[in-house]
Each structure stands twice: as C-alpha cells, then as structure tokens.
C-alpha positions in Angstrom: 0.0 0.3 0.2 1.3 3.9 -1.1 2.0 6.0 2.2 3.8 8.7 3.0 6.2 8.3 6.2 7.4 11.4 8.2 10.3 10.9 10.5 10.6 13.4 13.6 14.2 14.9 14.2 15.4 16.0 17.2 18.1 17.8 18.4 18.4 19.7 15.3 17.9 23.4 17.0 20.4 23.0 19.2 18.5 24.0 22.5 20.6 24.2 25.4 19.4 23.1 28.6 18.4 25.6 31.1 21.4 26.0 33.9 25.2 25.2 33.9 25.3 22.3 35.7 26.1 20.0 33.0 29.0 21.9 32.0 32.0 19.9 31.8 35.8 20.1 31.3 38.5 17.5 30.2 41.7 17.7 30.7 43.8 14.9 28.2 47.2 14.1 28.5 49.5 13.5 25.1 51.9 15.5 23.5 50.2 14.8 20.3 48.0 17.8 18.9 45.0 17.7 17.1 44.7 20.2 14.4 42.8 22.3 16.2 44.7 22.9 19.0 48.7 23.9 20.2 51.0 24.2 22.9 50.2 28.0 22.9 46.5 27.5 22.5 45.5 23.9 24.2 41.9 24.7 25.4 39.0 24.6 23.1 35.3 24.7 23.9 32.6 21.9 21.8 28.9 21.0 22.3 29.3 17.8 19.9 31.6 14.8 18.6 31.6 16.5 15.3 32.6 20.0 16.6 35.8 18.3 18.3 36.0 15.6 14.9 36.5 19.5 13.3 39.1 20.4 15.8 40.9 17.2 14.5 40.2 14.9 17.1 39.9 12.1 15.0 40.9 8.4 15.8 44.1 7.0 14.3 45.9 10.2 13.6 49.5 10.3 14.9 49.8 6.4 15.7 52.9 4.4 14.8 51.8 2.1 12.2 53.3 -1.6 13.3 55.1 -3.1 10.4 57.4 -6.5 9.5 54.5 -9.2 9.2 54.8 -11.5 6.8 53.4 -15.1 5.6 56.4 -17.4 3.8 54.7 -20.6 2.4 56.7 -23.1 3.3 55.0 -26.2 1.4 51.6 -26.6 -0.1 49.1 -29.2 0.7 45.8 -30.8 -1.5 43.6 -29.3 -3.7 40.8 -28.8 -1.0 42.9 -27.6 1.5 41.8 -24.5 3.7 43.0 -21.7 4.9 42.4 -19.3 7.5 44.8 -16.3 8.0 43.7 -14.4 11.2 44.6 -11.6 13.4 44.1 -12.0 17.3 45.3 -9.2 20.4 45.6 -9.8 23.2 41.7 -9.5 24.4 40.1 -9.3 21.4 38.5 -11.4 19.4 40.3 -12.7 16.2 39.7 -10.8 13.1 39.4 -13.6 9.9 41.7 -11.4 6.9 41.0 -14.0 4.4 40.1 -17.9 3.7 41.9 -19.4 0.7 41.0 -23.0 -0.6 43.9 -24.4 -2.5 43.7 -25.0 -6.2 45.2 -27.6 -8.2 48.9 -27.6 -9.1 49.8 -24.6 -6.5 53.0 -23.6 -5.9 54.6 -21.7 -3.0 54.3 -18.9 -5.2 50.9 -19.3 -6.5 49.4 -20.0 -2.7 51.6 -16.8 -1.6 49.8 -14.9 -4.6 46.3 -16.3 -3.8 47.0 -15.4 0.2 47.6 -11.2 -1.0 44.5 -11.6 -3.1 42.1 -13.0 -0.6 43.5 -10.8 2.2 42.8 -7.4 -0.3 39.3 -9.0 -1.1 38.5 -8.0 2.4 40.8 -4.8 3.2 37.1 -2.3 2.9 35.9 -4.9 5.7 38.8 -5.5 8.1 41.5 -3.3 6.6 44.6 -5.4 6.0 46.3 -5.4 2.5 48.8 -7.6 1.2 51.5 -8.3 -1.5 53.3 -11.3 -2.8 56.7 -11.6 -3.9 57.2 -15.5 -4.6 56.1 -17.5 -1.2 56.4 -14.4 1.2 53.2 -12.6 1.9 53.6 -8.9 3.6 51.0 -8.2 5.3 50.0 -4.6 5.5 48.4 -3.6 9.3 45.0 -1.9 9.3 44.6 1.6 10.2 44.4 2.3 14.3 45.4 -1.4 15.5 48.9 1.1 17.2 50.4 -1.8 19.5 47.4 -4.2 19.7 49.4 -6.9 17.3 53.1 -6.4 18.5 54.8 -9.3 19.0 52.3 -11.2 18.1 48.5 -12.3 16.4 49.2 -12.8 12.9 48.4 -16.7 12.2 47.3 -19.0 9.6 45.5 -22.3 10.2 45.0 -25.4 7.5 43.1 -28.3 7.5 45.8 -29.8 5.3 49.0 -30.5 5.7 50.9 -26.8 3.9 53.3 -25.3 6.1 54.3 -21.8 6.8 56.7 -19.5 8.8 55.1 -16.5 10.4 57.3 -13.4 11.4 55.4 -10.8 13.5 54.3 -7.2 13.9 56.7 -5.0 15.6 56.8 -1.2 16.4 53.3 -0.6 16.5 52.0 3.0 18.5 48.5 3.5 19.4 47.3 6.8 18.8 46.2 9.3 21.8 43.7 10.7 19.8 42.2 7.8 19.1 41.4 7.3 23.3 41.0 11.2 23.1 38.0 10.7 20.6 36.7 7.8 22.3 36.7 9.8 25.8 34.5 12.7 24.5 32.4 10.4 22.0 31.2 8.4 25.3 30.8 11.8 27.2 28.3 13.3 24.5 26.8 9.5 24.4 25.8 9.5 28.1 25.2 13.9 28.0 23.7 14.6 24.1 23.6 17.9 25.3 26.8 18.5 27.0 28.9 21.4 26.8 32.6 20.8 27.2 35.9 22.6 27.7 39.0 20.2 26.6 42.3 20.8 27.4 45.0 19.3 25.7 48.7 19.0 27.9 51.6 16.8 28.2 52.0 15.6 31.3 54.4 13.1 30.9 56.7 15.0 33.6 53.8 15.2 36.4 50.4 16.3 36.3 50.7 20.5 36.5 47.7 21.7 39.1 48.0 24.8 36.9 46.3 23.1 34.2 43.3 22.8 35.6 43.3 26.2 36.6 43.7 27.5 33.0 41.0 25.5 32.0 38.4 27.0 34.4 39.7 30.4 33.8 39.7 29.7 30.0 35.8 28.8 30.7 35.2 32.2 32.8 35.1 30.0 35.7 32.5 27.7 34.2 33.5 24.2 34.4 31.1 22.5 36.9 32.9 18.8 36.6 36.1 17.8 35.2 37.6 14.5 33.7 41.1 14.4 34.1 43.0 11.5 32.1 46.4 11.1 32.2 48.5 7.8 30.2 50.8 8.0 33.4 50.5 5.6 36.3 47.6 5.8 38.4 49.0 7.7 41.9 47.0 9.0 44.5 49.5 11.8 44.5 47.6 13.4 41.4 44.3 12.9 43.1 46.3 15.5 46.0 47.4 17.8 43.0 43.8 17.9 41.4 42.0 18.7 44.9 44.5 21.6 45.8 43.7 23.0 42.1 40.2 22.9 43.1 40.8 24.4 46.7 42.7 27.1 45.1 39.7 27.5 42.5 37.1 27.5 45.0 38.5 31.0 47.0 37.4 32.6 43.4 34.1 30.9 43.9 35.0 28.5 40.6 34.1 25.2 42.4 34.2 22.3 40.7 34.4 18.5 41.5 36.9 16.3 39.3 37.0 12.1 37.8 40.5 11.1 37.7 42.1 7.7 35.5 45.5 6.9 34.8 47.0 3.4 34.0 46.6 0.4 35.8 46.9 -1.8 33.6 49.3 -3.7 35.4 48.1 -3.3 38.9 45.8 -5.7 41.0 42.9 -5.7 42.2 43.1 -6.5 45.1 46.1 -4.1 45.9 44.5 -0.9 45.0 44.4 1.7 47.0 42.2 3.0 49.6 41.2 6.2 48.6 39.1 6.1 51.6 42.0 6.8 53.9 42.5 10.1 51.8 41.5 13.6 52.4 40.4 15.0 48.9 36.5 15.3 48.8 36.2 17.2 45.5 38.0 14.2 43.2 37.0 10.3 42.6 38.3 7.9 40.5 37.5 5.9 38.2 38.6 2.5 37.9 35.2 1.0 35.4 36.0 0.0 31.5 34.6 -1.1 28.7 35.0 -5.2 28.3 33.6 -5.8 24.7 33.3 -2.9 22.6 35.3 -0.1 21.4 37.1 0.9 24.5 38.5 -2.8 25.1 39.7 -2.7 21.4 41.4 0.2 22.6 43.2 -1.3 25.7 45.2 -3.6 22.9 45.7 -0.8 20.6 47.4 1.6 23.3 48.3 -1.4 25.6 47.1 0.4 28.5 43.8 1.3 30.4 41.3 3.1 28.8 39.2 4.0 31.0 35.2 4.8 31.0 35.9 8.5 32.6 33.9 10.2 29.5 30.8 7.9 30.0 31.7 8.7 34.3 31.8 12.5 33.3 28.9 12.7 30.7 26.6 10.5 33.8 27.5 13.2 35.9 27.1 16.2 33.5 23.5 14.6 32.8 22.8 14.2 36.5 21.0 16.8 38.8 23.3 18.3 41.6 21.7 16.1 44.0 22.0 12.7 41.9 23.7 9.7 42.5 25.6 8.3 39.2 24.6 4.7 40.3 20.8 5.2 40.3 19.7 2.5 38.4 16.4 4.0 36.6 17.9 6.9 35.2 21.6 6.2 34.1 21.9 2.9 31.9 25.5 2.8 30.5 24.8 0.2 28.3 25.6 0.4 24.4 27.7 -1.2 22.2 30.3 -0.1 24.8 29.9 -0.8 28.3 27.5 -3.9 28.0 30.4 -6.1 28.5 32.1 -4.4 31.5 36.2 -4.4 32.8 38.2 -2.5 35.0 41.2 -0.8 34.1 43.3 -3.4 35.5 42.2 -5.4 32.6 40.2 -8.0 34.3 36.8 -8.6 33.1 34.0 -7.8 35.2 32.5 -11.3 35.2 35.3 -12.9 36.8 35.6 -10.7 39.8 34.0 -12.2 43.1 31.3 -10.1 44.7 34.2 -9.8 47.5 36.6 -8.0 45.3 33.7 -5.7 44.1 32.8 -4.7 47.8 36.6 -4.5 49.0 37.0 -1.3 46.1 33.8 -0.1 46.8 34.8 0.0 50.4 38.4 1.8 49.3 36.1 5.0 47.5 36.5 3.5 44.0 34.1 3.9 40.9 33.0 1.3 38.5 30.9 -0.2 36.3 28.6 -2.8 37.6 25.7 -5.3 36.9 22.5 -6.5 38.6 21.2 -9.8 38.7 17.9 -9.7 36.6 18.1 -6.0 35.4 19.0 -5.4 31.8 22.2 -2.7 31.3 25.2 -1.6 33.5 25.5 1.1 36.1 27.5 2.7 38.1 28.4 1.0 41.6 28.1 4.5 43.5 29.7 8.1 43.6 32.6 7.9 46.3 35.2 10.5 46.5 38.5 10.1 47.6 37.6 10.8 51.5 36.4 8.9 54.1 33.1 7.6 54.0 32.0 9.7 57.3 32.6 13.0 55.7 30.1 15.5 54.8 31.7 15.2 50.9 32.3 11.9 50.6 30.0 11.3 47.3 30.2 13.5 44.3 26.2 14.6 44.6 27.3 16.1 48.3 30.0 18.2 46.9 28.1 19.4 43.4 25.0 20.4 45.8 26.9 22.7 48.1 28.8 24.2 44.9 26.2 24.8 43.3 24.8 26.3 46.5 27.9 28.5 47.5 27.7 29.8 43.4 24.6 30.8 43.2 24.4 32.7 46.9 27.7 34.0 45.9 26.3 35.8 43.1 23.4 37.0 44.8 25.1 38.6 47.3 27.6 40.1 45.3 25.4 43.0 44.6 25.0 43.7 48.1 29.4 44.2 48.6 30.0 47.8 49.6 25.8 48.8 50.4 24.5 50.8 53.0 23.4 49.1 55.9 20.5 50.9 57.6 20.3 50.1 61.7 18.1 51.1 64.6 19.1 54.4 65.5 18.2 53.4 69.0 20.1 50.2 69.6 22.5 50.5 66.6 22.0 47.2 65.2 20.5 45.9 61.7 16.7 47.1 61.1 13.8 44.6 59.9 14.0 45.8 56.7 18.2 45.4 56.2 17.9 41.7 57.6 15.6 40.7 55.1 17.1 42.4 52.0 20.1 39.9 52.9 17.4 36.9 53.3 15.8 37.2 50.4 18.4 37.7 48.3 20.1 34.7 49.9 17.0 32.4 49.8 16.0 33.2 45.8 19.3 30.7 44.8 18.3 28.2 47.2 14.7 28.0 46.4 15.6 27.6 43.2 17.6 24.9 43.6 14.1 23.4 46.6 12.0 23.4 43.3 14.5 21.8 41.2 14.7 19.1 44.1 18.5 19.9 44.8 17.5 20.2 48.5 15.1 18.7 50.6 15.2 22.0 52.4 17.3 24.9 53.4 16.9 28.5 56.1 19.0 31.4 56.0 19.8 33.3 59.5 20.8 35.9 60.1 21.5 37.7 63.8 20.1 41.4 63.7 22.1 42.0 67.0 25.5 42.1 64.7 27.2 45.3 65.6 27.8 45.9 61.8 28.9 49.7 62.3 32.1 49.2 64.0 32.8 45.8 61.4 31.0 46.8 58.6 30.5 42.7 58.1 27.2 40.9 57.9 27.1 37.1 58.7 24.8 34.8 57.3 24.1 31.2 58.2 22.7 29.2 55.9 21.6 25.5 57.1 21.0 22.8 54.0 19.4 19.4 54.0 20.4 17.7 51.2 18.5 14.9 49.6 19.4 11.6 50.3 20.7 8.5 48.6 19.1 4.5 48.7 22.5 3.0 48.7 21.0 -0.2 50.7 17.4 -1.2 50.7 16.3 -3.4 53.3 13.5 -6.1 52.6 12.2 -8.5 55.7 10.3 -11.3 54.0 9.3 -14.6 55.0 5.9 -16.4 55.4 3.0 -16.5 58.0 0.2 -18.8 59.3 -2.1 -15.7 58.7 -2.0 -11.8 57.8 -3.9 -11.3 61.0 -1.1 -12.2 63.1 
C-alpha cells in the first residue's frame, strides 16, 4: 500500500539545557596536538562530537603503524585444503582477514599470491592488505591498531598439510587521539546536550594543577565537573594535586568536582589503593572500563588502560547535582560499549568476585557493575577520595554545596559596599536590612529546592550584629540535602495468617 512516513527529528535546533550544571571539562594528557590545538592554544570548547572532530580529534591520527608482518609459505598441501588467516590481539576476538581454498597444482608462489588477493578482497571490511613476492606474503597493518599486534597475533591455520612460517608485526604505537576521540564520544553519548571544554596538555613530567586552573579560567569559571585522564600510571599523588587546584579555585567561587583516571593495566584489583583514607573530597577515581566494545579494543591498541571516564563525566553532567550517578532507573550505561564490562586493570567484570567488588567499593572506587535480573550496566556509586564519614564523601554532596555556594555568591555580590541601615536606638540592623539579605540569599536556594536539589534550607541572620563597628554581615545557611537509597532492606517470610 502506498503511504508517506514522517520521521520527526530531534536536537536540530541545538537548544541548550537550563542552568549550567552540565558544563564540563576534559583535561587530556598527550604530546600529540589535534589540528585545532597547539601548545600555545591548548583549550577549546565543543558542543558535540562533530565539533571535536572538526578540531582534529580523529581516531588513528598520530599512530605509529606496526610493520614487518609476513607469511612465508614453506610447503603447499592438496587441492581443497582450507587456509584461514587471522589477527588476534591479547584481549579481543580474532579477526579473520582471509580464507583460501587451495587449488590443484598450486606452488608456494601461486598460493602466496592467492593469500594476498584474498586479504585484499576484504580490505574494505577489516582494513588489512597485502602483497606477495615468490612465497612471501607481506601483510600491511590496518589503521588504528597501534600496539595491538606487536609480537603476536598473525596466524595461519589449515585443514591440510601445507606449512608456513610467520614473522609477527612490531613497533606499533597506538594513537592518543583515538583515546581522546573515544572519551569525547562517550561523554556525548551519555550527555548529548553537554558543553565540554577540552584541554590538551603533555603531563608526562607529572600532572600540573595549574592546567586545571587555566582551563577553568578559559571557561570563565563555568566548568562544574572535570575529567582528568592521564597516560601515566595511576597515583594517589595526582588526586592531591587535583584537590589542591580545586581548593585554589574555590577561593574565587569557581567551584568544581573532578574524576580522575590513569593507567592501571599492570595493577591488581585486590591491591588497589584505599582512597577512603585520603582527604580529597572533590575528586573521585574511575576504575571502570568497557570490556567488549571500542574501549576494550583500545586497551590493546594503546597497551594501557582505557578508562570509561568519558561516560562517567557524561553521567555526572547528565545528573542533577543531588543525584547519585549510580541511580539504576535513570543512568543505564550499556550500549555498544559498557554492555560487557571490565576494570582498568584489564580484568573482566564477569570474573571478579562480589567480595573483590565490595573491597573496591569500600575503598572508594567508581566502577561499572551489573545487577542480577536487571538489563544494563550501572555505576556502583559516587564516592570521593575521602573518608566515608565526611559531609562530601560522595560526588552529589560536593556538587550540591558547590551549586549553593555559587548561587548565593552571585546573589549577595550586589550587596558588596551597600548601605547597612541600623536602628538609631539600638545600633543594630533594621528588619528591612536583614530581610533584604535573607531574601537575596534565599532566591538561588529556593530554585534548588524547586529543582529537587535540596530537601530544605534556612537562612539565618542575627540582627544584633554590630555592623557599624565591623562593616561585616554574617549569614548562616542551613541546607538539608537529598538522600540516596544506597541500601534497601526487605524483610520477607512466611506467616500462618496475615492477621498475626
């Protein structure tokens, strides 16, 4: 039957979300600058993955392609024998790059030529190509595989008696921009309407906290959450550096929280640092990683961890400031990536015991997990690198107080150097003066209450303050936060009667 169908588009107008809670930053560690960046100009703003790609953040750029892969056919088999040529990296499934059926009267030279032709026939699918000379097949590495096949992976299997010798690829180095592209794409997958400032810095000599400050200054203090992704090994010292930078920015009311990740591929989960013993209440550490998609492939390509910090930053950006990123009904991470899960140590989630997961959670790590009977993947919780007894032991605690501080600061800035009217008989502030300050401070808090970021608040001003002597007005603001259902206890059992 003839018909007309309309597919109604969404997002084409690019309308921004209300507020600025989703404004985010990404500090990325590399000495390879995308075309739109440079050492003197390392920070750019993007509103989409396409914006990032237009700035040169493209997978594979800057990689050192592995070379030297060869197959030398030393003996042919018989007509009808099958040969399968595969490439297999350490963690990812084998890639079949050619299948050849031996013809009658083959020689090592003709069979080598057929190997090369079969590989080339599939180039559009797998990216590998080949040439042959006499009995030698020279395989050309597919793009953006970096270190994945260094020293191993090229293989020929046969059903017959044919034999071959293999020289493996070597000297491949993965592209840092593949990691950056992946991280940015995962951020926008989780928060399609996000705003992201990207800073490219070479942190090989050690993380410089000034780089975070420079990014925040570039963004006019607007960044609310920052991801810091380093190529170097994970170090608790980096958490302290990030915390110190954030505290320096708080003085100027440029409050933010941060999530951090480094390379942990050679680490052991059970020997992970106890982050709850630190004092970095605005910084969290990501130990979650994809275990079956592009992120997992990049672990082999880069030969280091590929943390899911882009998805984590995107989730934080998507969440209201009071919301826990592990809220199961709202924040499902699973797509092509983060359906199968792993940790930044390279351990697959499916192979890690509940006891080890509990250990990591008690030590203050953020990672992705599964719940029995519930489809999808979810963050375990939102701990910061500080004791669990602290007021800012979770990301949402810090984000909520920071939003309140920013809002009240803006509201009260108009009152700087304003006149303070006092009762001529007592010398204390008049009721109108007190009311003006209380009302101003209450406006942003009332909005937070409406948006569900607070359960309640109170602004208290002592009218008996001696403002004529001190020229200072002191306010006390009491905030009641929104709770989080971290544990749900269900008492269930049989009874002989519902009346007992």
